[in-house]
N, C-alpha and C positions, 0 to 999 in steps of 0.2 A: 553680728553680735547685736544684742538688744539690752535696753536698760528700761525697767519698769519702776514706776512710782505707785505705791499702794497707800492710800489714806485709810488708816486702820480705825475701826469702830471699837473703842476700849470697853464698850459695853457687851461686845460679843462674848458669848460663853466660850466659844472655841479659842478666841484670842486670850482670854483669861487663863485658860488651861495651857496654851502655848507659852504665855509669859511666865508661867510657873515652871515649865519643863522645856528647856532649850532644844531638846531632842525632838519634842512634839513640834516645835516651831520649824525645825529642819525639815520634818516630814510634811508639814503643811506647805512649805515653799516647794518642795520637790514634787508634790502632787500635780503641780501644773505642768509637769514635763513627762514626756513618754517613758515607759518602762525600758530598761536596757537588758538585753539578753546576753550580751558579751561579758567578759570578765571585768572590764573597766567599770569601777563604781559610777553610778548614775550622775552624781554631782560633778565628777571629773568629766565624764563623757559629754554632758551638756554645758561644761564650764560655768556652773552656777556659783555665784557669790551673792551674799546679801548683807544688809546692815539695817538695823532698827534705830531710827533717830527720834529722840524725844523732842516734842514741840510744846508750845504754849497750850495747844488744844488736845494733845495726847501724843500719838506716834505716827510717823510715816516710815514705811519700809521700802527700801530700794533693793531691787533684784537685778543682777546682771547675768546674762546667759549667752551662750552660743546659739542655742535653740530658741525659737519664738515660743513663749509660754502660753498656756490656755488658762487664764484666770477665771473662767466660767466654772471651774471645778470647786472654787471656794464656797464655803457654806453661806447661805442667805444671811445678810446682815453683817458679814465679816468686814466689809468696807463701807465707808461713808460716801464714796464717789467711785465712778468706774475707773478701772485700772488704766494708767497712762503708760503705754508702751511705744518706745521710739528707738530708732537705730543708734547704735553707739559709734558709728562711723565719724560723725563730726568731732567726737572727742579724740578718736585715734588719729584723725587727720591733724589735730593740733600738736601731736607729738613730733616736734622737729628739734634739731640740735639748738640749744640756747634758749628755748621757749621757757618763759617764766609762767607758772601756773599756780593758782590757789588750790589747795587740796584739803580733803578730809578723810580720814581713815580710822576705823576701830580696828585695833590690832591687839595680839597677845604677845607682849614683849618678853621672851623667855631666854634662858640660857642653860648650858649643860655644865653641872658641877663636875669637875675633873675626876675627883676621887670616886664618888658614888655613881657617876654617869646619870644622876637624877635630873630631870628637866625642872628648872626653878623659874620663878617669875621675877622680873625687875619691878620693885614696888616704889623706888625713889624716882621722882620726876627726872633728875638729871641722868640717871641710868637709862630711863625709858627714852629719853631724846637721844642718848648715845647709841641705843639699840637702832633707833630709826635712821641715824646717820649712817651707821654700818650697812643697814639694809639698802640705803640709798647707793652706796658704792657698788653693791652687788647688783642692783636693779636699774642702773643707768640714770640716776638723778642725784643732785646735791641739794641741800637745804641752805640757802644763803643766810648770811648774818643779818640780824636786826639789831644794830648797836654791837655789843660784844657777845650776844648770844644768838644761837640759831633761831631762825624765824619760824618757830613752831611752838604751839602750846599744848602740853598733854593735860587731859582731863579725866579724872577717874569716872567710871561708870559702875552701876551695881554689878556684883559678880554674877556671871551667867551660870545657872545651875540646872540640873536635870538628871534623868536617868534613861539609859538605853534599855535596861531591863533591871530586875530586882538585884542583880549582882553588880551592875556597872553604874557608878555614880559619875556625873559630869560636873566638873567645876572649872570655869574659865575666868581667869582675871584679866579683864580686858581694859584698854585705855583708848580714849578718843584723842586723835591728834588733829589740830587745825593749824595750817600755816601755809607757806609757800615753798615751792621747789623750782629748780631749774633742770631741764632735761639735758643730759650729757651723752647718752647712748640710746637713740630712739628705738633701736631693735630690742635692747634689753628692757627698756621701760615699758614699750608696748606689750611685751611678754608678761611684765609684772601687772600691768593694768588688766590683761585678759585672765591671767592665772591667779592673781591675788599675792599678797605679801604676808609672810609670817604663818603661824599655825592656826588651828581651830577655824578653818575656813567653813566647815560645815555648820558652824555655830555663830555666825554673824560677824566674823572677823575676816580681814584681808581685802575687803572691796575699797578701792581708792577712787573717791569722786574728785573731779577736776573742773575748774573754771578758769577762763582766761582773766587776766588782770589788765588794768588800763595801761600799764607801762610795758606790757609783754610785746 
């Protein structure tokens, strides 16, 4: 597994195009990976997850993958610095029972309405945190308490929009979560780190970043 850090040039014409159409951004990320001839979609075959983080200077994009990417395919001027690619193994090695880690994830917290079977989005912060707590039970981690509340802060980000084609519009209401977690099931949690959490993984959601904390 590999983790890439890309420092984005916000003046790049291609980045401005991608920022306006999340499907174009997905295609730009996937251009760094070999084509797949089998039935498995390329994103799944290469286990690609990505996230775009805003910074004081613009944006940094993180890309996680099973296959080592070739960022030389990016257009000239797309980055402000060479791509940084490193193994993910040190992160995975930190996944042991009881380990406390700081985390960040951009996720698409949705639920299925029973009568209509429509997929709806949790927009209230309390419901968003409850969604993540449920995902933790499914994926081998718990969010500890900070006082009386779970130790996680949801932050809204701009709605991700785009089009696959003229007939298919994409709208993803995503939330950034920053907080702490404790690993309860290393195997399930490792699978979640590799495979992502929640929906809209092709469109910048699901990648969980981890850091050790002093009292871990």
